[in-house]
Steps between C-alpha positions, in 0.01 A plus 500: 500500500537823685569477873295806580201412714175640368318649789121553530332780682152660506448796268595825667224753448626859522367681798457838335228762557225552244619769263185509287131500560320189376299709250820633336661155493188342344495776234867442412441126459184547293667754273781252441283196432223673298681779318854368504597830661783445749553863592319476833685172583822703542350733758660499846375206700333303221785258451552457875135439553469254211817318610362458849173368367675253266715375784211460737291312233797275415569426863138396555501281189825325584392444858180329379721264288742439788792658310769726628705672231876495494674812623631714214845514674540121505370465144749753368784331684393160362481633147840661519662186639327270250608717210860506618493121541372441145749746352788328682386164363479637148846658517641167630365336187710721268759278335825690431604220263203572272582871504861436418405277205269772367771763534757274340274433204456873448872555532576233239245649265655845545851360440383332179331814373803718574742252341284455194450871454867578529590199286279622222650850529852347484402303190405819324823676595759213483350254258533146644659588833180430693707376797599857571137594553438201730815586699385857548151383580634266765703778659201731509272235642752407770529866590120505541490184714350707779182494296447140613484598861284801419246275337524248785442777756214640300331160479546446869354839584198428279447164674517662844264782395256237369515316833446825693186586294286278721234720666169472680211564262127528576213447264123453534413142582307462173824559310705248699494145366840349556548331734140424583371675810425240767129432562540610865626842389220526239237428765653767726505752214136435419395539861693825530356637175148423617556682827707781341355552146710813442826327582759407235618140525854447372778248488857617575780275393875510447551501122759523225356514150276191481656330799370516857665400829436520868163485669232731351277718712124547472425857587216742492511876465259783468453730197585864481511749660664290771838525334690283742261202435426301806628157400410187689770237447428129518776263394367160394817305553505537877451187711137398566364768267304256285379315804367821648314630193399184313 
């Protein structure tokens, strides 16, 4: 597991002056929700005002549940370290012997094809002196022996690239089924959704194709136009998490 310590801290609510009157802000929100028109939402001050409101509402909801979110800085450091750890483990699993056998099999196949082709050509030119073709084929194949190491290097590069494809992926909680979300995290998500109906509940996990590693995060964010989404991270593998929320 990553050595980075996940730190908790209260939500920092921006102390910025009001840039919009409440009437204008209410009109922008209503136009967006009723008409689907987001033009007013891009006006100066709308995003800042909405962001401050979202943060304040989230802070109040989390406080009522006795939860402090992880700091974004510690979460990003944890994710980076955990990804590097998993990649290092995957690269360590690469077996050079297997790659050599694959390259050797390809090299033998190439040698056979070259020898057979030149042998057939020799048969057409010299009658029964097939050995001439095989001799020439052997010389050509030996001259191309560097192909073996080219294939070996290519296979190794592919294996490393596959290992390095691990990345953190987020998806809505209703699309996350494996592994099963712990009941403690589900209860927390339900409580947050009831208090913050507009929030988006997601699971963020370290993934590669259909495989997952590391410790997933339960997070909430807010919909547009708050582009930087105000995520609340709760990792369910931390000590005493289940005891606190069960």
